[in-house]
Structures are given as C-alpha cells and as structure tokens.
FIFILUM-118890 format. One record per residue (C-alpha): residue in one letter; x, y, z. Coordinates in Angstrom, 2 decimals, padded with zeros to 5 digits, always signed. Example, Ala and Ser with C-alpha at 12.3 -4.5 7.8 and 13.67 -1.06 7.14 Angstrom:
A, +012.30, -004.50, +007.80
S, +013.67, -001.06, +007.14
end
This chain:
G, -101.72, -083.98, -014.24
D, -099.88, -081.07, -015.74
H, -100.96, -077.58, -014.80
H, -100.71, -074.67, -017.19
T, -100.82, -070.95, -016.85
G, -100.00, -068.19, -019.27
A, -098.50, -064.74, -019.17
P, -101.22, -062.29, -020.17
A, -100.66, -060.04, -023.16
P, -103.09, -057.69, -024.91
G, -105.27, -059.37, -027.50
A, -108.66, -059.10, -029.16
D, -110.35, -060.52, -026.07
G, -108.48, -058.23, -023.68
F, -105.73, -060.67, -022.77
R, -104.27, -063.80, -024.27
A, -101.70, -066.28, -023.05
D, -098.44, -065.64, -024.88
R, -096.37, -068.15, -022.95
I, -097.31, -071.48, -021.40
W, -095.50, -073.25, -018.59
V, -095.97, -076.92, -017.78
D, -095.27, -078.12, -014.23
I, -093.23, -075.04, -013.37
E, -092.04, -074.78, -009.76
R, -089.96, -072.38, -007.75
V, -087.49, -073.39, -005.06
A, -086.34, -070.54, -002.82
G, -084.74, -070.75, +000.59
T, -081.54, -071.48, +002.48
I, -078.95, -073.91, +001.15
T, -078.37, -076.77, +003.58
A, -076.11, -079.01, +001.44
C, -074.55, -079.09, -002.03
G, -073.49, -081.90, -004.33
R, -071.80, -081.85, -007.72
D, -075.08, -081.21, -009.53
T, -077.60, -080.96, -006.69
V, -078.50, -078.52, -003.96
E, -080.65, -079.11, -000.90
V, -082.78, -076.17, +000.17
D, -084.73, -075.38, +003.33
M, -087.82, -073.54, +002.05
G, -089.11, -072.59, +005.51
P, -091.62, -074.09, +007.94
H, -094.58, -074.00, +005.53
R, -092.90, -075.46, +002.44
G, -090.44, -078.04, +003.73
R, -087.22, -079.00, +002.01
A, -086.32, -079.71, -001.60
R, -083.45, -081.42, -003.39
V, -082.90, -079.62, -006.69
V, -081.08, -081.23, -009.61
I, -079.12, -078.71, -011.68
P, -078.56, -080.21, -015.15
P, -075.48, -079.27, -017.21
H, -077.38, -076.90, -019.53
A, -078.59, -074.82, -016.55
L, -075.53, -075.08, -014.31
G, -073.61, -072.15, -015.79
A, -076.51, -069.70, -015.55
V, -077.35, -070.80, -012.00
Q, -073.72, -070.47, -010.87
V, -073.34, -067.00, -012.39
R, -076.31, -065.76, -010.36
H, -075.40, -067.91, -007.31
P, -071.64, -067.55, -006.81
R, -071.81, -068.87, -003.23
M, -073.25, -072.36, -003.52
Q, -072.59, -073.10, +000.14
P, -074.72, -073.95, +003.18
G, -076.07, -070.86, +004.88
Y, -076.50, -068.83, +001.69
L, -079.75, -068.29, -000.18
F, -080.90, -070.09, -003.33
D, -083.71, -069.22, -005.75
A, -084.38, -071.10, -008.97
I, -087.16, -071.61, -011.48
C, -087.62, -075.36, -011.90
V, -089.77, -077.97, -013.58
A, -091.19, -080.96, -011.78
S, -089.79, -084.42, -012.43
P, -090.27, -087.86, -010.84
D, -086.96, -087.27, -009.03
G, -087.90, -083.83, -007.74
P, -087.46, -080.30, -009.06
V, -085.00, -079.73, -011.92
A, -083.54, -076.23, -012.24
V, -084.17, -074.41, -015.51
R, -082.79, -070.98, -014.67
P, -082.02, -068.79, -011.65
G, -085.03, -067.05, -010.14
T, -083.05, -064.02, -008.99
S, -079.46, -063.15, -008.16
Q, -078.21, -064.56, -004.87
P, -077.81, -061.97, -002.09
G, -074.21, -061.70, -000.94
Y, -074.79, -062.36, +002.77
R, -075.27, -065.47, +004.86
V, -078.83, -065.81, +006.15
D, -077.67, -065.48, +009.76
D, -076.03, -062.14, +008.95
L, -079.16, -060.38, +007.65
A, -079.73, -057.20, +009.66
A, -083.23, -056.20, +010.72
P, -084.34, -052.56, +010.48
E, -083.66, -050.32, +013.45
P, -086.48, -050.61, +016.03
A, -087.26, -046.91, +015.59
A, -087.34, -047.09, +011.77
P, -090.56, -045.53, +010.45
V, -093.05, -047.93, +008.86
P, -094.20, -046.56, +005.49
G, -097.84, -046.75, +004.46
T, -096.79, -047.96, +001.00
L, -094.00, -050.51, +000.67
R, -091.68, -050.42, -002.34
G, -089.54, -053.34, -003.40
T, -089.72, -056.63, -005.27
V, -092.57, -059.13, -005.57
T, -091.90, -062.75, -006.50
W, -094.08, -065.88, -006.73
F, -094.44, -069.18, -004.91
G, -096.60, -072.28, -004.80
G, -098.56, -074.37, -007.25
L, -100.30, -073.26, -010.41
A, -103.69, -074.40, -009.13
A, -103.59, -072.12, -006.06
P, -106.11, -069.25, -006.05
P, -104.86, -065.65, -005.96
G, -103.13, -064.92, -002.67
A, -099.98, -063.55, -001.08
A, -097.33, -064.62, +001.40
Y, -096.47, -061.53, +003.45
P, -093.15, -061.24, +005.32
A, -094.54, -059.50, +008.41
V, -097.52, -061.52, +009.62
D, -098.00, -060.73, +013.30
P, -096.72, -063.64, +015.45
E, -098.85, -062.58, +018.44
G, -102.32, -063.85, +019.30
H, -104.36, -065.38, +016.49
A, -102.88, -063.35, +013.63
G, -101.20, -066.44, +012.18
G, -097.56, -065.36, +012.10
C, -094.55, -067.58, +012.74
A, -092.92, -067.12, +016.13
D, -089.44, -067.80, +014.74
A, -089.78, -065.89, +011.45
P, -086.88, -063.52, +010.74
A, -087.57, -059.81, +010.58
P, -087.55, -058.53, +006.99
C, -084.76, -056.11, +006.09
V, -087.24, -053.28, +005.54
A, -089.72, -051.89, +008.07
M, -093.18, -053.31, +007.34
P, -096.53, -053.06, +009.14
F, -097.72, -056.22, +010.88
L, -100.77, -057.84, +009.28
S, -102.87, -060.92, +010.03
L, -103.69, -063.87, +007.81
G, -106.84, -062.96, +005.90
S, -105.84, -059.29, +005.60
E, -105.78, -057.85, +002.11
V, -102.97, -055.99, +000.41
A, -103.09, -053.95, -002.77
V, -100.22, -055.01, -005.03
R, -099.21, -052.81, -007.96
N, -096.88, -054.01, -010.69
E, -094.78, -050.90, -011.26
C, -093.51, -052.27, -014.57
G, -096.94, -052.80, -016.14
G, -099.21, -050.60, -014.04
R, -101.74, -053.24, -012.98
E, -103.01, -053.26, -009.41
R, -105.20, -055.74, -007.55
S, -106.10, -056.59, -003.98
V, -105.04, -060.06, -002.80
P, -105.58, -061.83, +000.53
V, -102.65, -062.71, +002.79
I, -102.73, -066.52, +002.94
E, -099.31, -067.39, +004.37
C, -096.53, -066.02, +006.52
G, -093.72, -065.06, +004.13
C, -090.87, -066.44, +006.23
V, -088.74, -067.12, +003.14
A, -089.34, -063.72, +001.54
A, -088.17, -062.05, +004.75
R, -084.71, -063.59, +004.27
F, -084.21, -062.08, +000.81
C, -083.00, -058.47, +000.91
D, -082.58, -058.26, -002.85
R, -083.76, -056.18, -005.78
C, -085.78, -056.79, -008.94
S, -084.54, -055.21, -012.15
E, -087.47, -055.86, -014.48
C, -087.93, -052.10, -015.06
G, -085.03, -050.40, -013.34
A, -083.71, -051.46, -009.96
S, -086.34, -051.77, -007.24
P, -085.60, -050.80, -003.64
R, -084.20, -053.71, -001.62
G, -086.54, -056.20, +000.01
R, -089.12, -058.81, -001.00
I, -092.34, -057.19, +000.11
A, -094.63, -060.05, -000.96
E, -094.71, -063.39, -002.72
L, -097.78, -064.10, -004.87
T, -099.36, -067.33, -006.00
P, -098.86, -067.91, -009.74
A, -102.44, -066.87, -010.55
A, -102.01, -063.52, -008.80
F, -098.50, -062.97, -010.19
V, -099.52, -063.66, -013.79
G, -102.77, -061.72, -013.36
L, -100.75, -058.64, -012.47
G, -098.64, -058.99, -015.61
G, -095.72, -060.96, -014.21
E, -093.96, -063.70, -016.16
L, -093.22, -066.77, -014.09
D, -089.87, -067.44, -015.72
A, -088.76, -063.82, -015.14
G, -089.26, -064.44, -011.43
C, -090.11, -060.97, -010.11
F, -091.45, -057.53, -010.83
N, -090.88, -054.13, -009.22
A, -093.86, -053.39, -007.01
T, -095.61, -051.37, -004.38
V, -097.69, -053.05, -001.67
R, -100.05, -051.39, +000.79
P, -102.62, -052.70, +003.26
V, -106.19, -052.40, +002.00
L, -108.25, -050.24, +004.34
G, -111.99, -050.01, +003.87
G, -111.98, -052.07, +000.68
R, -110.51, -049.31, -001.49
A, -108.79, -051.51, -004.04
E, -109.89, -053.46, -007.10
R, -110.50, -057.09, -006.21
W, -110.15, -060.27, -008.22
end
C-alpha cells in the first residue's frame, strides 16, 4: 500500500504534518545509460539499479540541475513510484560537475575532524526506522564496510555498522542520535553542497532514512539540509 510521512511543523501538539508524500522515492547514483525520456542509474551495491522515467513536465527542471546526462556522471532525483518504476518529479540536488571516476580522495595525511560539516540527504523507504548510511564504514574485519567503496571527498573517521552518530540540522537546530545501518557508498561519490540555509561545505556526510530526515526537520522534496555529524561517544546525544 501507499506509505505516508509528513514534514513536521510547530503546532498545538508540538508538531504537525504540513506536507504529505505518497510513494515518494529517491534515485541517486551513477548514470549507466540514457534514453530520450529515461535514465538508468546504478545506485550502488546495496540498492541495485533503477530505470527512471522523466516525464515532460519534469524534464526541464531535471536537465537544468543535471546538464551532463551522460554515462559516468551522477544523477539524483526525487521520484514517485509507478507500476513501470520510479517517475522523476524534481531534481534531488544539482549534479556535480565531475565524472565519478575523477573524484579525488582527501590527502592521506589530511586531518580527520571530530565534527563533520556538510550536507545530509535521505534514502530508502518510508517504512524504514530511523537510521543512517555513513560514507566511511570501515571495510576491515567485521565492521560491515564495502571493500570497493570509494573514499569520500572529505576526511571522515571510520565507523562500524551499529555505531551511532549525532546529526544536527544546522538549518532548524534539531539534533538526534541515529544508528549507522548501511555503508554509504553512494553518498561517498557526491562531493556537493546543500543550500537550504546558505551553502554547506562540500561532501555528503550522511544519508538518513525518511523517518530520521523528517524527524530532524528535513523536507523530503527539498532533498537535503546543511548539517553537522559526529560520532556518539558514551551516549552523549539525545536518542529517538
């Protein structure tokens, strides 16, 4: 059936849903093929591939934010589900100007900050519990990382699946601790900015499930918010 979630806004009961989405999806990843009104996207090892239909009413907006609709470049769109697969409604973010293979990793000696600053986006289904995909899950041992995941464009501390990170929405001021539930292989490829409240530093520092994203004040159709992310040490962060 249809899933719904709302963007929280202040109300008599603390928060109310001021916008409802039905069967919203997000398709983000590397373009593998393009047709006249379709694009095929590799969403990484955890999420598979998608064939997105771009209808005429959305094509102009998508092309403005994605000037390089070619294999090897990145794609990010807010979509709705249909029997034929995801249908683009609007761009999720602006397309970075580089080919995925050209993304440069930080220098090996680059210092790793205790608090990361950048952009946070969302992924996954509306029914998923609060959680985060983190771009630097340790590939060694039993930490749960992907051996072939690209290095993110900003220096980040390695974490394990099950770790917790405190995510703060710098636009709205809310902060919560969320568990790392997936390796953020796709987020690592995006060295972009969010401009919800001024331009964030470059780099996707986490992707949140819709419940976590909306709970922190994000709007799913806006696609991102400026954020800080830090590992939770000793439980010193407000939990869900």
